[in-house]
N, C-alpha and C positions, 0 to 999 in steps of 0.2 A: 504494500500500500504506500509505503514511503517513496518508492521509486516513481509511482504514478504522479507525484507532485514535483518531480524534477523538471526544470524548464525545457529540457531537450527530449523529454519522453512523451510519446504519443501512444495511447492505448485505444484501439478500435476493436469493435466486435463485428465479425463477418456475418452477413445476413445468412440465416439458416437455409433459405431457399437455394443458396449457391453452393451448398455442400460444405462439408467440414474441411478445415485446414489442418494438416498434420505435419507442417513444415518444422524441421529441426535444424534450421540453418540461420546463421546470422553473420554479418560482416562487422569487422572490428577496425576502426580507424581507416576505412576505405583501402586497406592493404592486406587484410587477412579475411578469409572466408572459412567458417567452421560449418561442416555439414556431416550428416551421417544418421544412423538410426538410434544413437545413444540418447536416452532421456537424462536430463540433468536432475535426477532425483537420487535419493539414497540407494534405492533398489537398482536403478539404472546404472549407477556408477560403481556399485559394489557386487551385484549378484547376477546381472544379465550379461549375455554375450552380445555385444553390439559392435558396430563399426563407427569409426570417427575419421574424417578426412579433413586435413587442414590445407587450404589452398592459398598460396601467396602470389599467384599470377594476377597482376593488376587488371588485365582485360577480363578475366573470369570474375573477379570481385566486382568490377564495374557493371558487367552484364547482370550479375545477381542483383545489385542495387537497383538497376533500372527496372528489372522485372518486379522486384519487391515494391518499388514506388508505385507501379501501375496497380498492383493488388491493393496497396494501402489507400490509393486515391479513389477506389470504387465508390460511386454514389450510394450504394446500398449499405456500405459500412456505417456503423453507428459509433460516434465518439463515446468514450466511456471514461469515467473517473470515479475514484473513491472519495467519499466525503472527507 
């Protein structure tokens, strides 16, 4: 909840009619892309067999960022914030 109040954080809820999002990828500082099946939970990090891929290719990170911004900008997304 604290993170939701950070000035650079946006939280949006995807419209249910558009299907679930199960993405486990994120870019860090526009230079690193983390992706894979791993859940960032206690069980995911300690008990499950998952894969994790770290990509440092700038073109791949930029392509991911462009695709993510398109998903984030959908009109059907609803802005969300904690009180």
